[in-house]
C-alpha positions as CSV (number, residue, x, y, z in Angstrom):
1,M,13.7,-12.1,-43.7
2,V,12.0,-15.7,-42.5
3,Q,8.5,-16.0,-44.2
4,D,7.5,-19.6,-43.0
5,Y,5.3,-19.4,-40.1
6,T,3.7,-22.7,-39.0
7,A,2.5,-24.8,-36.2
8,S,5.9,-25.8,-35.3
9,D,6.5,-22.2,-34.3
10,I,4.0,-22.1,-31.9
11,Q,5.6,-22.8,-28.4
12,V,3.4,-24.7,-25.7
13,L,4.7,-24.2,-22.4
14,K,4.0,-26.5,-19.5
15,E,2.1,-24.7,-16.8
16,L,4.8,-24.4,-14.5
17,E,7.4,-23.5,-17.3
18,A,5.1,-20.6,-18.1
19,V,5.5,-19.5,-14.5
20,R,9.2,-19.5,-14.6
21,M,9.1,-17.8,-18.1
22,R,6.8,-14.9,-16.8
23,P,7.2,-14.6,-13.3
24,G,5.9,-11.2,-13.1
25,M,2.4,-12.4,-14.4
26,Y,1.9,-14.4,-11.1
27,I,3.8,-12.6,-8.3
28,G,3.9,-9.1,-9.7
29,S,7.7,-8.6,-9.9
30,T,11.0,-10.5,-9.2
31,D,12.4,-7.6,-7.0
32,L,11.7,-7.4,-2.9
33,R,7.9,-7.6,-3.3
34,G,7.8,-10.5,-5.1
35,L,10.1,-12.3,-3.0
36,H,7.9,-11.2,-0.3
37,H,4.8,-12.5,-2.1
38,L,5.8,-16.1,-2.0
39,V,6.0,-16.2,1.7
40,H,2.4,-14.8,1.8
41,E,0.9,-17.1,-0.7
42,I,2.0,-19.9,1.5
43,L,0.8,-18.2,4.9
44,D,-2.2,-17.6,3.2
45,N,-3.2,-21.0,3.0
46,S,-2.8,-21.3,6.6
47,I,-4.9,-18.5,7.3
48,D,-7.5,-20.0,4.9
49,E,-7.4,-23.1,7.4
50,A,-7.6,-20.7,10.3
51,M,-10.8,-19.0,9.0
52,A,-12.5,-22.4,8.2
53,G,-12.0,-23.1,11.9
54,Y,-9.1,-25.9,11.9
55,C,-6.1,-23.6,12.5
56,D,-5.0,-21.7,15.6
57,R,-1.0,-21.1,15.2
58,A,1.0,-20.4,12.1
59,T,4.7,-20.0,12.0
60,V,7.0,-18.4,9.5
61,T,10.8,-18.9,9.9
62,I,13.3,-17.2,7.4
63,H,16.5,-19.3,7.8
64,K,20.0,-18.3,7.5
65,D,20.4,-19.6,3.6
66,S,17.3,-17.4,2.7
67,S,15.1,-20.8,2.7
68,V,11.6,-20.4,4.3
69,T,9.5,-22.4,6.3
70,V,6.0,-21.8,7.0
71,S,3.9,-24.5,9.1
72,D,0.6,-24.3,10.7
73,N,-1.8,-27.1,12.6
74,G,-4.1,-27.5,10.3
75,R,-5.8,-30.3,8.6
76,G,-2.6,-31.0,6.4
77,I,-2.7,-31.1,2.5
78,P,-4.3,-34.6,1.7
79,V,-2.0,-37.1,0.3
80,D,-4.4,-39.7,-1.3
81,K,-4.6,-40.1,-4.8
82,H,-6.5,-37.4,-6.8
83,P,-9.2,-38.8,-9.2
84,T,-8.6,-36.6,-12.1
85,T,-4.7,-36.2,-12.3
86,N,-4.0,-39.9,-11.0
87,M,-1.5,-38.0,-8.7
88,S,-1.5,-37.5,-5.0
89,A,-3.4,-34.7,-4.0
90,L,-0.5,-33.3,-2.6
91,Q,1.5,-33.6,-5.8
92,T,-1.4,-31.9,-7.6
93,V,-1.4,-28.9,-5.5
94,M,2.3,-28.4,-5.4
95,T,2.3,-28.7,-9.3
96,T,-0.9,-27.5,-11.2
97,L,-1.9,-24.3,-11.5
98,H,-5.9,-23.4,-10.6
99,A,-5.9,-27.0,-8.7
100,G,-7.1,-26.3,-5.0
101,A,-9.9,-27.3,-2.4
102,K,-11.1,-23.8,-2.7
103,F,-13.2,-24.0,-5.8
104,G,-16.1,-26.0,-4.9
105,G,-16.9,-24.5,-1.5
106,G,-16.8,-27.9,0.4
107,S,-13.5,-27.7,2.1
108,Y,-13.2,-24.1,2.4
109,K,-16.5,-22.0,3.0
110,V,-14.5,-18.7,3.1
111,S,-11.0,-18.2,1.6
112,G,-8.7,-15.7,0.2
113,G,-6.9,-18.2,-2.1
114,L,-9.5,-17.8,-4.9
115,H,-7.4,-18.9,-7.8
116,G,-5.7,-21.8,-6.8
117,V,-2.2,-20.5,-8.0
118,G,-0.3,-20.2,-5.1
119,A,1.5,-23.1,-3.7
120,S,2.3,-24.1,-7.4
121,V,3.7,-20.7,-8.5
122,V,5.8,-20.4,-5.4
123,N,7.0,-24.1,-6.0
124,A,8.1,-23.3,-9.8
125,L,9.8,-20.3,-8.5
126,S,11.7,-22.1,-5.8
127,S,15.2,-24.0,-6.5
128,S,14.2,-26.6,-3.9
129,L,10.9,-27.0,-2.1
130,V,10.0,-29.6,0.7
131,V,6.6,-30.2,1.8
132,K,5.6,-32.1,5.2
133,V,2.2,-33.2,6.1
134,T,1.1,-34.5,9.3
135,R,-2.3,-36.4,9.2
136,D,-3.9,-39.8,9.8
137,G,-1.2,-40.8,12.4
138,K,1.9,-40.4,9.8
139,V,4.2,-37.5,8.9
140,Y,4.6,-37.2,4.9
141,R,7.1,-35.9,3.1
142,Q,7.8,-34.7,-0.9
143,E,10.4,-32.8,-2.5
144,F,10.6,-30.7,-5.2
145,K,13.3,-28.6,-7.3
146,R,12.3,-25.9,-9.7
147,G,8.6,-27.2,-9.5
148,I,9.7,-30.9,-10.5
149,P,9.1,-33.5,-8.1
150,V,12.3,-35.1,-7.1
151,N,10.6,-38.2,-5.4
152,G,6.9,-39.3,-4.8
153,V,5.0,-38.7,-1.4
154,E,7.1,-40.8,1.3
155,V,6.0,-41.8,4.7
156,V,8.9,-40.6,7.0
157,G,7.6,-41.0,10.6
158,E,4.3,-41.0,13.0
159,S,2.6,-38.3,14.7
160,D,-0.4,-37.5,16.7
161,G,-1.2,-34.0,15.3
162,T,-2.3,-32.6,12.0
163,G,-0.8,-29.7,9.9
164,T,1.3,-28.7,7.2
165,S,5.1,-27.6,6.9
166,I,6.6,-25.9,3.6
167,T,10.1,-24.9,3.3
168,F,11.2,-23.2,0.2
169,H,14.2,-21.8,-1.2
170,P,13.5,-18.8,-3.9
171,D,15.4,-19.3,-6.9
172,E,18.1,-16.9,-7.2
173,D,18.1,-17.2,-11.0
174,V,14.8,-15.6,-10.6
175,F,14.8,-13.0,-7.9
176,A,17.0,-10.1,-7.9
177,T,17.4,-9.9,-4.3
178,M,17.2,-12.6,-1.3
179,E,17.2,-9.8,1.5
180,Y,13.8,-10.2,3.1
181,D,12.7,-7.1,5.1
182,F,11.5,-8.0,8.5
183,K,9.7,-5.1,9.5
184,V,7.7,-5.4,6.1
185,L,6.9,-8.9,6.5
186,A,5.7,-8.5,10.1
187,Q,3.5,-5.4,9.7
188,R,1.6,-8.1,7.0
189,F,1.4,-10.9,9.8
190,R,0.2,-8.5,12.4
191,E,-2.6,-7.3,10.1
192,M,-3.6,-11.0,9.4
193,A,-3.8,-11.6,13.0
194,Y,-5.9,-8.5,13.7
195,L,-8.5,-10.1,11.4
196,N,-8.5,-13.4,12.6
197,K,-8.6,-13.0,16.2
198,E,-8.6,-16.9,16.6
199,I,-4.9,-17.4,15.4
200,W,-1.3,-16.8,17.0
201,I,1.0,-16.0,14.3
202,E,4.9,-16.6,15.0
203,F,7.6,-15.0,13.0
204,I,11.5,-15.9,13.3
205,D,14.1,-14.6,11.3
206,E,17.5,-16.6,12.3
207,R,19.4,-14.2,10.0
208,K,19.1,-11.7,12.7
209,D,18.3,-13.4,15.6
210,Q,14.7,-11.7,15.5
211,E,11.4,-13.0,16.7
212,T,7.8,-11.6,17.1
213,S,4.7,-13.1,17.5
214,F,1.2,-11.7,17.3
215,Y,-2.5,-12.7,18.7
216,F,-5.1,-10.1,19.1
217,E,-7.8,-11.1,21.5
218,G,-10.2,-8.1,20.0
219,G,-9.6,-8.5,16.6
220,V,-10.7,-5.5,14.4
221,V,-11.3,-3.6,17.6
222,S,-7.9,-4.2,18.5
223,F,-7.0,-3.1,14.9
224,A,-9.0,0.4,15.2
225,H,-6.9,0.8,18.7
226,Q,-3.7,0.7,17.0
227,L,-4.6,2.7,14.1
228,N,-5.6,5.6,16.4
229,R,-2.9,5.1,19.1
230,K,-1.3,8.2,18.2
231,R,-4.4,10.4,17.8
232,S,-6.6,12.0,20.0
233,V,-9.9,10.0,20.1
234,L,-13.3,11.4,20.4
235,H,-14.7,8.1,22.1
236,P,-12.1,5.8,24.1
237,K,-14.1,2.4,23.0
238,P,-14.5,1.7,19.2
239,I,-17.7,0.7,18.0
240,Y,-18.1,-2.6,17.1
241,A,-20.4,-4.3,14.9
242,S,-20.6,-7.9,13.9
243,K,-23.5,-10.2,12.5
244,V,-23.6,-13.5,10.5
245,I,-26.0,-13.2,7.5
246,G,-26.4,-16.6,6.0
247,S,-22.9,-17.6,4.9
248,T,-21.3,-14.3,5.2
249,T,-19.9,-12.6,8.3
250,V,-19.4,-9.1,8.6
251,E,-17.1,-7.5,11.1
252,V,-16.7,-3.4,11.5
253,A,-14.8,-1.4,14.1
254,I,-14.9,2.3,13.8
255,Q,-13.3,5.2,15.9
256,Y,-13.5,8.9,15.8
257,N,-10.4,11.1,16.1
258,E,-10.0,14.7,16.5
259,G,-8.1,14.8,13.1
260,F,-9.2,15.7,9.6
261,N,-8.5,12.8,7.7
262,E,-10.4,9.4,6.6
263,S,-8.6,6.0,7.4
264,T,-10.7,3.5,6.4
265,F,-9.4,0.1,5.3
266,A,-11.6,-2.6,3.8
267,F,-10.9,-6.5,3.6
268,A,-12.4,-9.5,2.3
269,N,-11.4,-12.7,3.4
270,C,-8.6,-11.5,4.4
271,I,-7.6,-9.5,1.3
272,N,-7.1,-6.0,1.5
273,T,-9.2,-4.5,-1.3
274,I,-7.3,-1.3,-1.8
275,D,-10.1,-0.2,-4.5
276,G,-13.2,-0.7,-2.4
277,G,-16.2,-2.6,-3.6
278,A,-19.6,-3.8,-2.6
279,H,-18.5,-3.8,1.1
280,L,-17.1,-0.4,1.3
281,T,-20.2,1.0,-0.4
282,G,-22.7,-0.5,1.9
283,F,-20.7,0.8,5.0
284,R,-20.2,4.2,4.0
285,T,-24.1,4.3,2.9
286,A,-25.0,2.9,6.7
287,L,-22.9,5.3,8.4
288,T,-24.3,8.2,6.8
289,R,-27.7,7.2,7.2
290,V,-27.6,6.3,10.9
291,L,-25.9,9.1,12.0
292,N,-28.8,11.3,10.2
293,D,-31.5,9.2,11.7
294,Y,-29.8,9.2,15.1
295,A,-29.3,13.2,14.9
296,R,-32.9,13.8,13.4
297,K,-34.3,11.6,16.1
298,H,-32.8,13.4,18.9
299,K,-33.3,16.9,17.3
300,V,-29.7,17.6,16.9
301,I,-30.4,18.3,13.4
302,K,-33.5,20.8,13.1
303,D,-36.3,19.8,10.5
304,T,-34.9,22.8,8.4
305,E,-31.4,22.2,8.1
306,P,-30.0,19.5,5.7
307,N,-28.8,16.0,6.3
308,L,-25.2,15.5,7.2
309,S,-23.2,14.4,3.7
310,G,-20.8,11.5,3.5
311,D,-17.8,13.6,4.0
312,D,-19.1,15.1,6.9
313,V,-19.5,11.7,8.7
314,R,-16.2,10.5,7.6
315,E,-13.6,13.0,8.9
316,G,-11.5,11.7,11.3
317,L,-12.6,8.3,11.0
318,V,-10.8,5.1,11.4
319,A,-12.6,2.3,10.4
320,I,-12.1,-1.4,9.5
321,I,-14.2,-3.6,7.5
322,S,-13.8,-7.1,7.2
323,V,-16.3,-9.5,5.5
324,K,-15.8,-13.3,5.2
325,L,-17.8,-15.1,2.5
326,T,-18.4,-18.2,0.6
327,D,-17.6,-17.1,-3.0
328,P,-15.9,-13.6,-3.5
329,Q,-15.8,-12.1,-6.9
330,F,-12.4,-10.2,-6.7
331,E,-11.5,-7.8,-10.1
332,G,-8.4,-9.8,-11.3
333,Q,-5.4,-11.9,-9.5
334,T,-4.6,-8.6,-7.5
335,K,-8.0,-8.8,-5.8
336,T,-8.2,-5.1,-5.2
337,R,-11.8,-4.9,-5.8
338,L,-14.7,-7.0,-4.4
339,G,-17.8,-7.0,-6.7
340,N,-20.4,-9.3,-5.2
341,P,-23.6,-7.0,-5.3
342,E,-25.2,-8.9,-2.6
343,L,-22.7,-7.8,-0.1
344,K,-23.9,-4.1,0.0
345,A,-27.3,-4.9,1.5
346,Q,-25.6,-7.3,4.1
347,V,-23.1,-5.2,5.2
348,E,-25.6,-1.6,5.6
349,T,-27.6,-3.8,7.6
350,S,-25.0,-5.2,9.8
351,V,-23.3,-1.7,10.3
352,Y,-26.6,0.4,10.8
353,E,-27.7,-1.9,13.4
354,G,-24.2,-2.2,15.2
355,I,-24.0,2.0,15.2
356,S,-27.5,2.7,16.4
357,E,-27.3,0.4,19.4
358,F,-23.9,1.9,20.3
359,L,-25.2,5.4,19.7
360,E,-28.4,4.8,21.7
361,E,-26.1,3.1,24.5
362,H,-23.3,5.6,24.8
363,P,-25.3,9.0,24.3
364,Q,-22.3,11.3,25.6
365,D,-20.1,9.6,22.7
366,A,-22.6,10.1,20.0
367,K,-23.1,13.8,20.9
368,R,-19.2,14.1,20.6
369,I,-19.3,12.5,17.5
370,L,-22.2,14.4,16.1
371,E,-20.8,17.7,16.8
372,K,-17.8,16.6,15.0
373,C,-19.9,16.1,12.1
374,Q,-21.7,19.3,12.3
375,T,-18.4,21.4,12.4
376,T,-17.4,19.5,9.3
377,A,-20.7,20.4,7.6
378,R,-20.4,24.2,8.6
379,A,-16.8,23.9,7.2
380,R,-17.9,22.0,3.8
381,E,-19.9,24.9,2.1
382,A,-16.4,27.1,2.6
383,A,-14.3,24.4,1.3
384,R,-16.7,23.5,-1.7
385,K,-16.4,27.1,-2.6
386,A,-12.9,27.4,-2.5
387,R,-12.4,24.1,-4.1
388,E,-14.7,25.3,-7.1
389,L,-12.9,28.6,-7.4
390,V,-9.7,26.5,-7.9
391,T,-11.0,23.7,-10.2
392,K,-13.8,25.1,-12.0
393,K,-12.4,24.8,-15.7
394,G,-8.9,24.9,-14.7
395,L,-9.3,28.7,-13.7
396,F,-8.9,31.1,-10.6
397,E,-9.7,34.3,-10.2
398,G,-10.2,34.9,-13.9
399,S,-6.7,33.7,-14.9
400,S,-5.7,30.5,-16.7
401,L,-2.7,28.6,-15.3
402,P,-0.5,29.8,-12.6
403,G,2.1,32.6,-13.4
404,K,4.7,31.1,-12.4
405,L,4.0,27.7,-14.1
406,A,6.5,27.5,-17.2
407,D,4.2,25.0,-19.3
408,C,5.5,22.9,-22.3
409,S,4.2,22.6,-25.8
410,E,3.6,19.0,-25.7
411,K,-0.1,18.5,-25.9
412,N,-0.7,14.8,-25.1
413,P,-0.3,14.3,-21.1
414,A,1.1,10.8,-21.6
415,N,4.3,12.6,-23.0
416,R,4.3,15.6,-20.6
417,E,6.3,15.9,-17.3
418,L,6.0,18.5,-14.3
419,Y,8.9,19.2,-12.1
420,I,7.8,20.6,-9.0
421,V,10.9,22.8,-8.0
422,E,11.9,24.3,-4.7
423,G,12.2,28.3,-4.8
424,D,12.6,30.8,-7.4
425,S,16.5,30.1,-8.0
426,A,16.2,26.4,-8.8
427,G,13.2,27.2,-10.4
428,G,15.4,29.5,-13.0
429,S,18.0,26.7,-13.7
430,A,15.2,24.4,-14.3
431,K,13.2,26.5,-16.5
432,Q,16.8,27.3,-18.5
433,G,17.9,23.8,-18.6
434,R,14.8,21.9,-19.3
435,D,13.2,20.4,-22.5
436,R,10.5,22.7,-23.6
437,N,8.8,20.4,-25.7
438,F,7.6,18.2,-23.1
439,Q,9.1,19.5,-19.2
440,A,7.0,21.9,-17.3
441,I,8.3,23.7,-14.3
442,L,6.4,24.9,-11.3
443,P,8.6,26.6,-8.5
444,L,7.0,27.0,-5.4
445,K,7.9,29.3,-2.6
446,G,9.0,28.1,0.7
447,K,7.3,25.2,2.3
448,I,3.8,24.4,1.4
449,L,1.1,23.9,4.5
450,N,1.1,20.8,6.5
451,V,-2.2,19.4,5.0
452,E,-2.2,16.8,8.2
453,K,-2.9,19.3,10.5
454,A,-5.5,22.1,8.6
455,R,-9.0,21.7,7.2
456,P,-9.7,21.1,3.7
457,E,-11.0,24.7,3.5
458,K,-7.6,26.4,4.8
459,I,-5.7,23.9,2.2
460,L,-7.5,24.9,-0.8
461,S,-7.0,28.9,-0.1
462,H,-3.4,28.2,0.2
463,D,-1.5,30.1,-2.5
464,E,1.4,27.2,-3.3
465,I,-1.4,24.5,-2.9
466,R,-3.7,26.4,-5.3
467,A,-0.9,26.8,-7.8
468,L,-0.5,23.2,-7.8
469,I,-4.1,21.8,-7.8
470,I,-4.6,24.2,-11.1
471,G,-1.5,23.1,-12.7
472,L,-2.3,19.5,-12.5
473,G,-5.7,20.2,-13.7
474,A,-7.2,17.1,-11.9
475,G,-8.8,18.5,-8.8
476,A,-8.2,17.6,-4.9
477,G,-10.2,14.6,-2.8
478,T,-10.9,15.8,0.6
479,G,-12.0,12.3,1.2
480,N,-9.5,9.4,0.3
481,G,-9.1,11.1,-2.9
482,S,-12.7,10.9,-3.8
483,E,-12.7,14.4,-5.8
484,F,-9.2,13.7,-7.7
485,N,-10.2,13.2,-11.4
486,L,-7.3,11.2,-13.0
487,S,-8.5,11.6,-16.6
488,K,-8.1,15.6,-16.4
489,L,-4.3,15.1,-15.1
490,R,-2.4,17.3,-17.6
491,Y,0.8,15.6,-16.8
492,H,1.5,11.9,-16.5
493,R,4.9,12.5,-14.8
494,V,5.0,14.4,-11.8
495,I,8.4,15.0,-10.5
496,I,9.3,16.6,-6.8
497,M,13.0,18.1,-7.5
498,T,13.7,19.7,-4.2
499,D,17.4,20.6,-2.5
500,A,19.5,17.8,-0.7
501,D,19.3,19.5,2.7
502,V,17.3,19.4,5.7
503,D,14.6,22.2,4.1
504,G,14.7,20.3,0.8
505,S,13.5,17.1,2.6
506,H,11.0,18.7,4.6
507,I,9.3,20.5,1.7
508,R,9.3,16.8,-0.2
509,T,7.9,14.9,2.8
510,L,4.9,18.0,3.0
511,L,4.4,17.6,-0.7
512,L,4.1,13.8,-0.5
513,T,1.9,14.3,2.6
514,F,-0.3,16.3,0.3
515,F,-0.4,13.8,-2.5
516,F,-1.0,10.9,-0.3
517,R,-3.8,12.5,1.7
518,Y,-5.6,14.4,-1.2
519,M,-4.2,13.0,-4.7
520,T,-4.0,9.2,-3.8
521,D,-4.4,8.0,-7.2
522,L,-1.8,9.9,-8.3
523,I,0.5,7.6,-6.6
524,T,-1.4,4.5,-7.1
525,N,-1.4,5.0,-10.8
526,G,2.5,5.5,-10.7
527,H,2.6,9.1,-12.0
528,L,4.5,10.6,-8.6
529,Y,8.4,10.5,-8.8
530,I,11.3,12.0,-7.0
531,A,14.2,13.5,-8.9
532,Q,17.7,12.5,-7.7
533,P,20.1,15.3,-8.2
534,P,23.6,14.6,-7.5
535,L,25.5,15.4,-4.1
536,Y,28.7,15.8,-5.2
537,R,30.8,16.9,-8.5
538,L,34.6,14.9,-8.3
539,S,36.9,16.5,-10.6
540,K,40.5,14.9,-11.4
541,G,42.5,16.8,-14.4
542,K,39.9,17.5,-17.1
543,A,37.6,14.5,-16.2
544,H,34.7,15.1,-13.9
545,Y,32.1,13.0,-12.2
546,W,28.9,13.5,-10.9
547,V,28.1,11.5,-7.5
548,Y,24.9,10.7,-6.1
549,S,25.7,9.2,-2.7
550,E,27.8,8.9,-0.1
551,E,29.1,5.4,-0.8
552,E,29.2,6.3,-4.4
553,K,31.4,9.0,-3.6
554,E,34.1,6.6,-1.6
555,K,34.0,4.0,-4.2
556,L,35.0,6.5,-7.1
557,T,37.6,8.3,-4.7
558,A,39.0,5.1,-4.0
559,K,39.2,4.2,-7.7
560,I,40.6,7.1,-9.2
561,G,42.9,8.2,-5.9
562,T,42.6,10.9,-3.8
563,K,45.4,13.0,-4.8
564,G,44.5,16.2,-7.1
565,V,40.6,15.1,-6.6
566,G,38.7,18.5,-6.0
567,V,35.3,17.8,-4.6
568,Q,32.3,20.2,-4.9
569,R,29.4,19.7,-2.5
570,Y,25.7,20.6,-3.8
571,K,23.4,21.7,-1.3
572,G,21.1,23.5,-3.5
573,L,19.3,23.0,-7.3
574,G,20.1,26.8,-7.6
575,E,23.9,26.3,-7.3
576,M,23.8,24.4,-10.5
577,T,24.0,25.9,-14.0
578,P,21.1,25.4,-16.3
579,Q,23.4,22.7,-18.4
580,Q,24.3,20.8,-15.5
581,L,20.8,20.3,-13.9
582,W,20.0,19.1,-17.3
583,E,22.8,16.5,-17.5
584,T,22.3,15.5,-14.2
585,T,18.6,15.3,-13.3
586,M,16.4,16.1,-16.0
587,D,17.6,14.3,-19.3
588,P,15.5,11.1,-19.6
589,E,18.6,9.4,-21.2
590,A,20.8,10.1,-18.0
591,R,18.6,10.9,-15.0
592,T,17.5,8.6,-12.0
593,M,14.2,9.1,-10.7
594,L,12.3,7.2,-7.8
595,Q,8.9,6.4,-8.5
596,V,6.4,6.4,-5.4
597,H,4.6,3.6,-4.4
598,I,2.4,3.1,-1.9
599,E,3.7,-0.6,-0.6
600,D,1.3,-0.4,2.6
601,A,-1.6,1.8,2.6
602,I,-2.0,1.1,6.6
603,K,1.4,1.5,7.4
604,A,1.9,4.4,5.5
605,D,-1.3,6.3,7.1
606,E,0.4,5.5,10.8
607,I,3.8,7.1,9.3
608,V,2.2,10.1,8.0
609,E,0.3,10.6,11.1
610,M,3.3,10.2,13.1
611,L,5.5,12.4,11.5
612,M,3.0,15.2,10.4
613,G,0.2,15.2,12.7
614,E,-0.4,16.8,16.2
615,A,1.0,14.4,18.5
616,V,4.6,15.2,19.4
617,P,5.5,12.3,21.7
618,P,5.6,10.0,18.8
619,R,7.5,12.1,16.3
620,K,10.0,12.8,19.0
621,A,10.4,8.8,19.7
622,F,10.9,8.4,16.1
623,I,13.7,10.7,15.7
624,Q,15.5,9.7,18.5
625,A,15.2,6.2,17.7
626,H,16.7,7.0,14.1
627,A,19.1,9.5,15.0
628,T,22.2,7.4,14.5
629,Q,21.1,6.6,11.3
630,V,21.2,10.5,9.4
631,K,23.9,11.1,7.2
632,N,24.6,14.7,5.8
633,L,22.6,16.7,8.2
634,D,22.8,20.2,7.1
635,I,21.3,22.6,9.6
């Protein structure tokens, strides 16, 4: 063993070397999400120019060689010498972490790129990067390789316009994939266009000859329309509130639908703050207060009746909250929560005034909204009693855990996992094949209730859902997971294990809908998984092989030959022996599981509503559009 440990053992990395050594610290991952993150980082700089009022057009182009160009008609990155670094401002921005115009507040009153690491990180993680800047009547160019300048800033032409164009090629030594997802990127660009109604975003993919553009004159109002387009709305015109308070701009658009779920999305400087913050708190406070005040004023609520609660006024609500401020206090590089305390009062004032004015000017819409809120309030008491019955001390009707639950002996939730299994037959095999030390089994009888089309009190009275809530021990939220307590979760790995047929897929979708709507934190904190049982068992002589997809079966058959190969298709988990189920699907050393993530909460909300909601035409159109992609349809 080496005992010496001296100063020479301490490795000091230059800034961009550190980025290349630990890219996940800066872009989250080196898979598809990380690849997309590079595009977002550069486009965010163009959006910052738009929010500052200097840019109204941005273009993103994916080239055939997987390089990407992001260009805009903003002011152009300065090219004169920086007083501190003694380099050009362009080279400083592209090679120095925490260098940018977004710290002092002079050049950007509003900016999403708070930490100043975007452009330099993209540069470090690109095998090549070229910047072209148009300003002061000239076109400037500088090239980099893996973050290192190839040359200085050069004048390569003349131009009357202004702007910046950055072309980068992600380093194949860093990223596991170079295949961008057009739909995922387009969804993000659409979102940016909604939040900045003065900008035109063009997206070109030369690999597949695809092109789309986004421009929304209505801004967040158009956003609310989009989210509700497949729902039955209570009022055709969304409520819009806008106010400038000091250097802060507040924009809110809300529209009620006939559904039972809340879809509220809060943004700060175009960053989706999925964990909320002061702006979301201010919005919810104002919404509850203004509807109660209006209802009291117009005698909709009698003096002897209690006020509407926050849950009452948010059922069936679609809301977009967008704030743009000078000094956003995001929590961490991920920017998932906004901490500025002054925003609560600013948003509350703006929202209260805007909604109050709308209600007075649209009395029929106000009547429909309040009737829905009162219907929710009447159902709330029944839901509360059902929820308390289910969750109080983890008990239900005097018993402890559900009788069908086969629990494990391990006491530490971090080491425990729960398999949610379809049917008694598969449940029996899973109970016999599991490791009783840390694996618990909960078989469900048939298909659970579709929670997208049911009120909370009906959901909480459904036998299979009650068993699920009791078994997990963390409650169930009726408003964006508000009553789900992650600290009480009894299993830190919750695994959906269903048959590989149509019924199994339907049950899995119903369960995912329930978790997304009522236990959101279970997903966002990485506790939900989907088991991957094999589709086939191939045998040749004494050898046998487990195969998990059609493609894998075809490759293996070609490898071992078709003569004398036996093929057994598994449609149900119950067809496997307990030992087979353990070997293929439950053994931690051999199994494959998919972890469930919410990649895009807004898109997920739209898809769940489309697939599981009341409206039939959007679902029919989706099925028709994807019918040719279906394989192994068992009906």
